[in-house]
PDB file of N, CA, C and O in Angstrom:
ATOM      1  N   MET A   1     128.546  93.324  87.229  1.00  0.00           N
ATOM      2  CA  MET A   1     129.158  93.734  86.627  1.00  0.00           C
ATOM      3  C   MET A   1     128.558  93.529  85.193  1.00  0.00           C
ATOM      4  O   MET A   1     129.312  93.561  84.220  1.00  0.00           O
ATOM      5  N   GLY A   2     127.363  93.342  85.067  1.00  0.00           N
ATOM      6  CA  GLY A   2     126.493  93.977  83.742  1.00  0.00           C
ATOM      7  C   GLY A   2     125.371  93.075  83.608  1.00  0.00           C
ATOM      8  O   GLY A   2     124.876  92.417  84.524  1.00  0.00           O
ATOM      9  N   GLU A   3     124.812  93.101  81.747  1.00  0.00           N
ATOM     10  CA  GLU A   3     123.744  92.457  81.522  1.00  0.00           C
ATOM     11  C   GLU A   3     124.644  91.397  80.711  1.00  0.00           C
ATOM     12  O   GLU A   3     125.663  91.939  80.284  1.00  0.00           O
ATOM     13  N   HIS A   4     124.547  90.076  80.395  1.00  0.00           N
ATOM     14  CA  HIS A   4     125.375  89.033  79.104  1.00  0.00           C
ATOM     15  C   HIS A   4     124.367  88.798  79.104  1.00  0.00           C
ATOM     16  O   HIS A   4     123.597  88.668  80.056  1.00  0.00           O
ATOM     17  N   ASP A   5     124.036  88.609  76.992  1.00  0.00           N
ATOM     18  CA  ASP A   5     122.705  87.519  76.994  1.00  0.00           C
ATOM     19  C   ASP A   5     121.277  87.612  77.412  1.00  0.00           C
ATOM     20  O   ASP A   5     120.272  86.967  77.113  1.00  0.00           O
ATOM     21  N   GLY A   6     121.461  88.397  78.024  1.00  0.00           N
ATOM     22  CA  GLY A   6     119.875  88.708  78.581  1.00  0.00           C
ATOM     23  C   GLY A   6     120.114  88.241  80.227  1.00  0.00           C
ATOM     24  O   GLY A   6     119.035  87.851  80.674  1.00  0.00           O
ATOM     25  N   ARG A   7     121.136  88.173  81.186  1.00  0.00           N
ATOM     26  CA  ARG A   7     121.207  88.504  81.765  1.00  0.00           C
ATOM     27  C   ARG A   7     121.759  88.646  82.808  1.00  0.00           C
ATOM     28  O   ARG A   7     122.956  88.462  82.585  1.00  0.00           O
ATOM     29  N   LEU A   8     121.498  89.019  84.546  1.00  0.00           N
ATOM     30  CA  LEU A   8     122.842  89.758  85.459  1.00  0.00           C
ATOM     31  C   LEU A   8     123.822  89.057  85.419  1.00  0.00           C
ATOM     32  O   LEU A   8     123.794  87.850  85.659  1.00  0.00           O
ATOM     33  N   LYS A   9     124.863  89.716  85.104  1.00  0.00           N
ATOM     34  CA  LYS A   9     126.431  88.963  85.411  1.00  0.00           C
ATOM     35  C   LYS A   9     126.632  89.853  86.907  1.00  0.00           C
ATOM     36  O   LYS A   9     126.529  91.079  86.865  1.00  0.00           O
ATOM     37  N   VAL A  10     126.917  89.171  88.184  1.00  0.00           N
ATOM     38  CA  VAL A  10     127.699  89.149  89.210  1.00  0.00           C
ATOM     39  C   VAL A  10     128.441  88.650  89.862  1.00  0.00           C
ATOM     40  O   VAL A  10     128.361  87.429  89.995  1.00  0.00           O
ATOM     41  N   SER A  11     129.758  89.595  90.728  1.00  0.00           N
ATOM     42  CA  SER A  11     130.759  88.773  90.721  1.00  0.00           C
ATOM     43  C   SER A  11     130.774  88.737  92.013  1.00  0.00           C
ATOM     44  O   SER A  11     130.163  89.679  92.518  1.00  0.00           O
ATOM     45  N   VAL A  12     131.378  87.794  92.953  1.00  0.00           N
ATOM     46  CA  VAL A  12     131.860  87.949  94.075  1.00  0.00           C
ATOM     47  C   VAL A  12     133.396  87.492  94.038  1.00  0.00           C
ATOM     48  O   VAL A  12     133.932  86.938  93.077  1.00  0.00           O
ATOM     49  N   THR A  13     134.114  87.875  95.458  1.00  0.00           N
ATOM     50  CA  THR A  13     135.281  86.522  95.518  1.00  0.00           C
ATOM     51  C   THR A  13     134.807  85.963  96.366  1.00  0.00           C
ATOM     52  O   THR A  13     135.815  85.269  96.502  1.00  0.00           O
ATOM     53  N   GLN A  14     134.105  85.558  97.184  1.00  0.00           N
ATOM     54  CA  GLN A  14     133.810  84.142  98.271  1.00  0.00           C
ATOM     55  C   GLN A  14     134.321  82.721  96.967  1.00  0.00           C
ATOM     56  O   GLN A  14     133.805  82.850  95.857  1.00  0.00           O
ATOM     57  N   LYS A  15     135.128  81.677  97.141  1.00  0.00           N
ATOM     58  CA  LYS A  15     135.646  80.178  97.158  1.00  0.00           C
ATOM     59  C   LYS A  15     134.273  79.583  96.676  1.00  0.00           C
ATOM     60  O   LYS A  15     133.240  79.706  97.334  1.00  0.00           O
ATOM     61  N   PRO A  16     134.331  79.082  95.754  1.00  0.00           N
ATOM     62  CA  PRO A  16     133.073  78.397  95.415  1.00  0.00           C
ATOM     63  C   PRO A  16     132.995  76.954  96.307  1.00  0.00           C
ATOM     64  O   PRO A  16     132.742  75.894  95.735  1.00  0.00           O
ATOM     65  N   GLU A  17     133.223  77.021  97.665  1.00  0.00           N
ATOM     66  CA  GLU A  17     133.135  75.979  98.389  1.00  0.00           C
ATOM     67  C   GLU A  17     131.908  76.047  99.703  1.00  0.00           C
ATOM     68  O   GLU A  17     131.689  76.975 100.481  1.00  0.00           O
ATOM     69  N   LYS A  18     131.368  74.962  99.621  1.00  0.00           N
ATOM     70  CA  LYS A  18     130.190  75.000 100.946  1.00  0.00           C
ATOM     71  C   LYS A  18     129.164  75.637 100.987  1.00  0.00           C
ATOM     72  O   LYS A  18     128.383  75.847 101.914  1.00  0.00           O
ATOM     73  N   GLY A  19     129.173  76.110  99.419  1.00  0.00           N
ATOM     74  CA  GLY A  19     128.029  77.364  99.422  1.00  0.00           C
ATOM     75  C   GLY A  19     128.341  78.187  99.976  1.00  0.00           C
ATOM     76  O   GLY A  19     127.521  78.562 100.814  1.00  0.00           O
ATOM     77  N   LYS A  20     129.578  78.929  99.894  1.00  0.00           N
ATOM     78  CA  LYS A  20     130.278  80.871 100.948  1.00  0.00           C
ATOM     79  C   LYS A  20     130.289  81.470  99.107  1.00  0.00           C
ATOM     80  O   LYS A  20     130.480  82.677  98.957  1.00  0.00           O
ATOM     81  N   ALA A  21     130.095  80.641  97.886  1.00  0.00           N
ATOM     82  CA  ALA A  21     129.631  81.988  97.075  1.00  0.00           C
ATOM     83  C   ALA A  21     128.423  82.027  96.098  1.00  0.00           C
ATOM     84  O   ALA A  21     128.130  82.592  95.044  1.00  0.00           O
ATOM     85  N   ASN A  22     127.657  80.811  97.299  1.00  0.00           N
ATOM     86  CA  ASN A  22     125.898  81.207  96.512  1.00  0.00           C
ATOM     87  C   ASN A  22     125.826  82.484  97.407  1.00  0.00           C
ATOM     88  O   ASN A  22     125.570  83.576  96.901  1.00  0.00           O
ATOM     89  N   LYS A  23     126.103  82.300  99.034  1.00  0.00           N
ATOM     90  CA  LYS A  23     125.837  82.732  99.888  1.00  0.00           C
ATOM     91  C   LYS A  23     125.807  84.749 100.165  1.00  0.00           C
ATOM     92  O   LYS A  23     125.252  85.580 100.884  1.00  0.00           O
ATOM     93  N   ALA A  24     127.300  84.636  98.488  1.00  0.00           N
ATOM     94  CA  ALA A  24     127.447  86.010  98.547  1.00  0.00           C
ATOM     95  C   ALA A  24     126.971  87.024  98.128  1.00  0.00           C
ATOM     96  O   ALA A  24     126.810  88.225  98.348  1.00  0.00           O
ATOM     97  N   LEU A  25     126.639  85.601  96.938  1.00  0.00           N
ATOM     98  CA  LEU A  25     125.513  86.157  95.750  1.00  0.00           C
ATOM     99  C   LEU A  25     124.658  86.215  96.261  1.00  0.00           C
ATOM    100  O   LEU A  25     123.920  85.893  95.330  1.00  0.00           O
ATOM    101  N   VAL A  26     124.020  86.369  97.047  1.00  0.00           N
ATOM    102  CA  VAL A  26     122.329  86.135  97.644  1.00  0.00           C
ATOM    103  C   VAL A  26     122.936  87.784  98.649  1.00  0.00           C
ATOM    104  O   VAL A  26     122.311  88.763  98.240  1.00  0.00           O
ATOM    105  N   GLU A  27     123.435  87.957  99.200  1.00  0.00           N
ATOM    106  CA  GLU A  27     123.835  89.363  99.698  1.00  0.00           C
ATOM    107  C   GLU A  27     124.178  90.452  98.870  1.00  0.00           C
ATOM    108  O   GLU A  27     123.434  91.433  98.847  1.00  0.00           O
ATOM    109  N   VAL A  28     125.160  90.414  98.218  1.00  0.00           N
ATOM    110  CA  VAL A  28     125.464  91.267  97.382  1.00  0.00           C
ATOM    111  C   VAL A  28     123.683  91.286  96.454  1.00  0.00           C
ATOM    112  O   VAL A  28     123.038  92.331  96.554  1.00  0.00           O
ATOM    113  N   LEU A  29     123.373  90.690  96.041  1.00  0.00           N
ATOM    114  CA  LEU A  29     121.739  90.649  95.541  1.00  0.00           C
ATOM    115  C   LEU A  29     120.557  91.511  95.852  1.00  0.00           C
ATOM    116  O   LEU A  29     119.802  92.278  95.255  1.00  0.00           O
ATOM    117  N   ALA A  30     120.854  90.736  97.830  1.00  0.00           N
ATOM    118  CA  ALA A  30     119.725  91.790  98.581  1.00  0.00           C
ATOM    119  C   ALA A  30     120.200  93.081  98.509  1.00  0.00           C
ATOM    120  O   ALA A  30     119.503  94.025  98.136  1.00  0.00           O
ATOM    121  N   ARG A  31     121.949  93.215  99.023  1.00  0.00           N
ATOM    122  CA  ARG A  31     122.160  94.635  99.011  1.00  0.00           C
ATOM    123  C   ARG A  31     121.779  95.914  98.110  1.00  0.00           C
ATOM    124  O   ARG A  31     121.348  97.052  98.289  1.00  0.00           O
ATOM    125  N   SER A  32     122.228  94.991  96.914  1.00  0.00           N
ATOM    126  CA  SER A  32     122.538  96.344  95.717  1.00  0.00           C
ATOM    127  C   SER A  32     120.696  96.562  95.373  1.00  0.00           C
ATOM    128  O   SER A  32     120.464  97.767  95.272  1.00  0.00           O
ATOM    129  N   LEU A  33     119.503  95.757  95.197  1.00  0.00           N
ATOM    130  CA  LEU A  33     118.409  95.758  94.566  1.00  0.00           C
ATOM    131  C   LEU A  33     117.229  96.270  96.163  1.00  0.00           C
ATOM    132  O   LEU A  33     116.005  96.366  96.252  1.00  0.00           O
ATOM    133  N   GLY A  34     118.441  96.505  97.264  1.00  0.00           N
ATOM    134  CA  GLY A  34     117.185  97.173  98.346  1.00  0.00           C
ATOM    135  C   GLY A  34     116.671  96.402  99.423  1.00  0.00           C
ATOM    136  O   GLY A  34     115.885  96.827 100.270  1.00  0.00           O
ATOM    137  N   LEU A  35     117.074  95.417  99.371  1.00  0.00           N
ATOM    138  CA  LEU A  35     116.509  93.960 100.055  1.00  0.00           C
ATOM    139  C   LEU A  35     117.125  93.726 100.753  1.00  0.00           C
ATOM    140  O   LEU A  35     118.316  93.959 100.962  1.00  0.00           O
ATOM    141  N   LYS A  36     116.124  93.032 101.408  1.00  0.00           N
ATOM    142  CA  LYS A  36     116.617  91.975 103.003  1.00  0.00           C
ATOM    143  C   LYS A  36     116.792  90.521 102.075  1.00  0.00           C
ATOM    144  O   LYS A  36     116.465  90.081 100.973  1.00  0.00           O
ATOM    145  N   LYS A  37     117.442  90.154 103.149  1.00  0.00           N
ATOM    146  CA  LYS A  37     118.416  88.576 102.355  1.00  0.00           C
ATOM    147  C   LYS A  37     117.394  87.482 102.599  1.00  0.00           C
ATOM    148  O   LYS A  37     117.625  86.301 102.338  1.00  0.00           O
ATOM    149  N   SER A  38     116.453  87.846 103.020  1.00  0.00           N
ATOM    150  CA  SER A  38     115.104  86.641 103.032  1.00  0.00           C
ATOM    151  C   SER A  38     114.545  86.797 102.235  1.00  0.00           C
ATOM    152  O   SER A  38     113.688  85.924 102.089  1.00  0.00           O
ATOM    153  N   GLN A  39     114.548  87.640 101.420  1.00  0.00           N
ATOM    154  CA  GLN A  39     113.625  87.875  99.793  1.00  0.00           C
ATOM    155  C   GLN A  39     114.314  87.310  98.732  1.00  0.00           C
ATOM    156  O   GLN A  39     113.841  87.474  97.608  1.00  0.00           O
ATOM    157  N   VAL A  40     115.640  86.491  98.903  1.00  0.00           N
ATOM    158  CA  VAL A  40     116.345  86.735  97.697  1.00  0.00           C
ATOM    159  C   VAL A  40     116.464  84.768  97.792  1.00  0.00           C
ATOM    160  O   VAL A  40     117.123  84.253  98.695  1.00  0.00           O
ATOM    161  N   THR A  41     115.761  83.943  96.776  1.00  0.00           N
ATOM    162  CA  THR A  41     116.783  82.451  97.017  1.00  0.00           C
ATOM    163  C   THR A  41     117.512  81.961  96.258  1.00  0.00           C
ATOM    164  O   THR A  41     117.128  82.050  95.092  1.00  0.00           O
ATOM    165  N   LEU A  42     118.457  81.449  96.416  1.00  0.00           N
ATOM    166  CA  LEU A  42     118.633  80.333  95.203  1.00  0.00           C
ATOM    167  C   LEU A  42     117.381  79.161  94.648  1.00  0.00           C
ATOM    168  O   LEU A  42     116.998  78.294  95.434  1.00  0.00           O
ATOM    169  N   LEU A  43     117.013  79.218  93.730  1.00  0.00           N
ATOM    170  CA  LEU A  43     116.365  78.502  92.789  1.00  0.00           C
ATOM    171  C   LEU A  43     117.149  77.226  92.369  1.00  0.00           C
ATOM    172  O   LEU A  43     117.334  76.200  93.023  1.00  0.00           O
ATOM    173  N   SER A  44     117.518  77.511  91.251  1.00  0.00           N
ATOM    174  CA  SER A  44     118.180  76.386  90.771  1.00  0.00           C
ATOM    175  C   SER A  44     119.913  76.497  90.418  1.00  0.00           C
ATOM    176  O   SER A  44     120.459  77.142  91.313  1.00  0.00           O
ATOM    177  N   GLY A  45     120.778  76.087  89.476  1.00  0.00           N
ATOM    178  CA  GLY A  45     122.443  76.544  89.842  1.00  0.00           C
ATOM    179  C   GLY A  45     123.430  76.528  90.454  1.00  0.00           C
ATOM    180  O   GLY A  45     124.533  77.004  90.185  1.00  0.00           O
ATOM    181  N   GLU A  46     122.825  75.576  91.929  1.00  0.00           N
ATOM    182  CA  GLU A  46     123.510  76.126  93.244  1.00  0.00           C
ATOM    183  C   GLU A  46     125.082  75.779  92.972  1.00  0.00           C
ATOM    184  O   GLU A  46     125.801  76.315  93.815  1.00  0.00           O
ATOM    185  N   THR A  47     125.927  74.864  91.807  1.00  0.00           N
ATOM    186  CA  THR A  47     126.866  73.776  91.342  1.00  0.00           C
ATOM    187  C   THR A  47     127.451  74.607  89.850  1.00  0.00           C
ATOM    188  O   THR A  47     128.408  74.438  89.094  1.00  0.00           O
ATOM    189  N   SER A  48     126.442  75.451  89.913  1.00  0.00           N
ATOM    190  CA  SER A  48     126.349  76.170  87.946  1.00  0.00           C
ATOM    191  C   SER A  48     126.873  77.487  88.164  1.00  0.00           C
ATOM    192  O   SER A  48     127.218  77.727  89.321  1.00  0.00           O
ATOM    193  N   SER A  49     127.004  78.353  87.348  1.00  0.00           N
ATOM    194  CA  SER A  49     127.919  79.530  86.818  1.00  0.00           C
ATOM    195  C   SER A  49     126.758  80.319  86.250  1.00  0.00           C
ATOM    196  O   SER A  49     126.861  81.515  85.977  1.00  0.00           O
ATOM    197  N   GLN A  50     125.768  79.690  86.099  1.00  0.00           N
ATOM    198  CA  GLN A  50     124.055  80.677  85.985  1.00  0.00           C
ATOM    199  C   GLN A  50     123.208  79.894  86.783  1.00  0.00           C
ATOM    200  O   GLN A  50     123.179  78.668  86.677  1.00  0.00           O
ATOM    201  N   LYS A  51     122.240  80.778  87.893  1.00  0.00           N
ATOM    202  CA  LYS A  51     122.107  80.376  88.530  1.00  0.00           C
ATOM    203  C   LYS A  51     120.206  80.952  88.562  1.00  0.00           C
ATOM    204  O   LYS A  51     119.889  81.576  87.550  1.00  0.00           O
ATOM    205  N   LYS A  52     119.484  80.828  89.233  1.00  0.00           N
ATOM    206  CA  LYS A  52     118.294  81.577  89.069  1.00  0.00           C
ATOM    207  C   LYS A  52     118.366  81.349  90.577  1.00  0.00           C
ATOM    208  O   LYS A  52     118.778  80.368  91.196  1.00  0.00           O
ATOM    209  N   PHE A  53     117.612  83.067  91.222  1.00  0.00           N
ATOM    210  CA  PHE A  53     116.986  83.233  91.670  1.00  0.00           C
ATOM    211  C   PHE A  53     115.372  83.857  91.957  1.00  0.00           C
ATOM    212  O   PHE A  53     114.912  84.659  91.144  1.00  0.00           O
ATOM    213  N   LEU A  54     114.669  83.491  92.999  1.00  0.00           N
ATOM    214  CA  LEU A  54     112.905  84.041  93.278  1.00  0.00           C
ATOM    215  C   LEU A  54     113.742  85.121  93.819  1.00  0.00           C
ATOM    216  O   LEU A  54     114.852  85.041  94.346  1.00  0.00           O
ATOM    217  N   ILE A  55     112.790  86.441  93.526  1.00  0.00           N
ATOM    218  CA  ILE A  55     112.379  87.269  94.446  1.00  0.00           C
ATOM    219  C   ILE A  55     111.409  87.563  94.849  1.00  0.00           C
ATOM    220  O   ILE A  55     110.464  87.475  94.065  1.00  0.00           O
ATOM    221  N   THR A  56     111.097  88.118  96.423  1.00  0.00           N
ATOM    222  CA  THR A  56     109.907  88.450  96.403  1.00  0.00           C
ATOM    223  C   THR A  56     109.544  89.251  96.899  1.00  0.00           C
ATOM    224  O   THR A  56     110.385  90.150  96.916  1.00  0.00           O
ATOM    225  N   GLY A  57     108.357  89.587  97.555  1.00  0.00           N
ATOM    226  CA  GLY A  57     107.987  91.054  98.003  1.00  0.00           C
ATOM    227  C   GLY A  57     108.697  92.440  97.294  1.00  0.00           C
ATOM    228  O   GLY A  57     109.271  93.364  97.870  1.00  0.00           O
ATOM    229  N   LEU A  58     108.393  92.205  95.529  1.00  0.00           N
ATOM    230  CA  LEU A  58     109.152  93.168  95.232  1.00  0.00           C
ATOM    231  C   LEU A  58     107.158  92.708  93.991  1.00  0.00           C
ATOM    232  O   LEU A  58     106.296  91.833  94.073  1.00  0.00           O
ATOM    233  N   ALA A  59     107.322  93.574  93.335  1.00  0.00           N
ATOM    234  CA  ALA A  59     106.516  93.725  92.354  1.00  0.00           C
ATOM    235  C   ALA A  59     107.578  93.702  90.836  1.00  0.00           C
ATOM    236  O   ALA A  59     108.615  94.363  90.778  1.00  0.00           O
ATOM    237  N   ARG A  60     107.077  92.816  89.685  1.00  0.00           N
ATOM    238  CA  ARG A  60     108.395  92.574  88.992  1.00  0.00           C
ATOM    239  C   ARG A  60     108.591  93.746  87.884  1.00  0.00           C
ATOM    240  O   ARG A  60     109.520  93.661  87.081  1.00  0.00           O
ATOM    241  N   GLU A  61     107.527  95.041  87.860  1.00  0.00           N
ATOM    242  CA  GLU A  61     108.694  96.219  87.626  1.00  0.00           C
ATOM    243  C   GLU A  61     109.280  96.971  88.540  1.00  0.00           C
ATOM    244  O   GLU A  61     110.267  97.691  88.385  1.00  0.00           O
ATOM    245  N   GLU A  62     108.616  96.782  89.559  1.00  0.00           N
ATOM    246  CA  GLU A  62     109.466  97.679  90.233  1.00  0.00           C
ATOM    247  C   GLU A  62     111.430  97.138  89.793  1.00  0.00           C
ATOM    248  O   GLU A  62     112.388  97.824  89.437  1.00  0.00           O
ATOM    249  N   LEU A  63     111.291  95.720  90.041  1.00  0.00           N
ATOM    250  CA  LEU A  63     112.804  94.786  90.249  1.00  0.00           C
ATOM    251  C   LEU A  63     112.957  95.156  89.011  1.00  0.00           C
ATOM    252  O   LEU A  63     114.128  95.536  89.037  1.00  0.00           O
ATOM    253  N   ALA A  64     112.543  95.332  87.800  1.00  0.00           N
ATOM    254  CA  ALA A  64     113.430  95.480  86.776  1.00  0.00           C
ATOM    255  C   ALA A  64     114.087  97.093  86.551  1.00  0.00           C
ATOM    256  O   ALA A  64     115.112  97.456  85.974  1.00  0.00           O
ATOM    257  N   SER A  65     112.903  97.951  87.351  1.00  0.00           N
ATOM    258  CA  SER A  65     113.337  98.752  87.086  1.00  0.00           C
ATOM    259  C   SER A  65     114.867  99.554  88.064  1.00  0.00           C
ATOM    260  O   SER A  65     115.600 100.428  87.600  1.00  0.00           O
ATOM    261  N   ARG A  66     114.957  99.061  89.151  1.00  0.00           N
ATOM    262  CA  ARG A  66     115.791  98.715  89.858  1.00  0.00           C
ATOM    263  C   ARG A  66     117.052  98.134  89.352  1.00  0.00           C
ATOM    264  O   ARG A  66     118.038  98.870  89.339  1.00  0.00           O
ATOM    265  N   ILE A  67     117.169  96.802  88.896  1.00  0.00           N
ATOM    266  CA  ILE A  67     117.974  96.401  88.157  1.00  0.00           C
ATOM    267  C   ILE A  67     117.979  97.623  87.146  1.00  0.00           C
ATOM    268  O   ILE A  67     119.074  98.174  87.263  1.00  0.00           O
ATOM    269  N   ALA A  68     117.279  98.202  86.299  1.00  0.00           N
ATOM    270  CA  ALA A  68     118.261  98.957  85.342  1.00  0.00           C
ATOM    271  C   ALA A  68     118.699 100.152  86.053  1.00  0.00           C
ATOM    272  O   ALA A  68     119.714 100.370  85.392  1.00  0.00           O
ATOM    273  N   LEU A  69     118.668 101.109  86.943  1.00  0.00           N
ATOM    274  CA  LEU A  69     119.786 101.454  87.484  1.00  0.00           C
ATOM    275  C   LEU A  69     120.739 101.375  87.584  1.00  0.00           C
ATOM    276  O   LEU A  69     121.588 102.059  87.011  1.00  0.00           O
ATOM    277  N   LEU A  70     120.978 100.169  88.651  1.00  0.00           N
ATOM    278  CA  LEU A  70     122.054  99.384  88.701  1.00  0.00           C
ATOM    279  C   LEU A  70     122.705  99.615  87.360  1.00  0.00           C
ATOM    280  O   LEU A  70     123.542 100.517  87.397  1.00  0.00           O
ATOM    281  N   LEU A  71     122.495  98.869  85.842  1.00  0.00           N
ATOM    282  CA  LEU A  71     122.960  98.441  85.628  1.00  0.00           C
ATOM    283  C   LEU A  71     123.704  99.843  83.868  1.00  0.00           C
ATOM    284  O   LEU A  71     124.258  99.701  82.778  1.00  0.00           O
ATOM    285  N   THR A  72     122.928 101.494  85.125  1.00  0.00           N
ATOM    286  CA  THR A  72     122.979 102.447  84.161  1.00  0.00           C
ATOM    287  C   THR A  72     124.544 103.254  84.810  1.00  0.00           C
ATOM    288  O   THR A  72     125.020 104.231  84.231  1.00  0.00           O
TER     289      THR A  72
END
């Protein structure tokens, strides 16, 4: 959905019950960034609208580049 206050805003249609929405977020992030789901880990915010994810196997610069491409 874009960037909001320096954060990436992502929307999914799954309901936030039993971790379904969080799982959907991992899948959307992985697919959008060209990563495996195992490279995207939810670090915090399991029940919050603001979440932190750990992305592994990708240099920070490459991650920033891929996100920038998505936002254009």
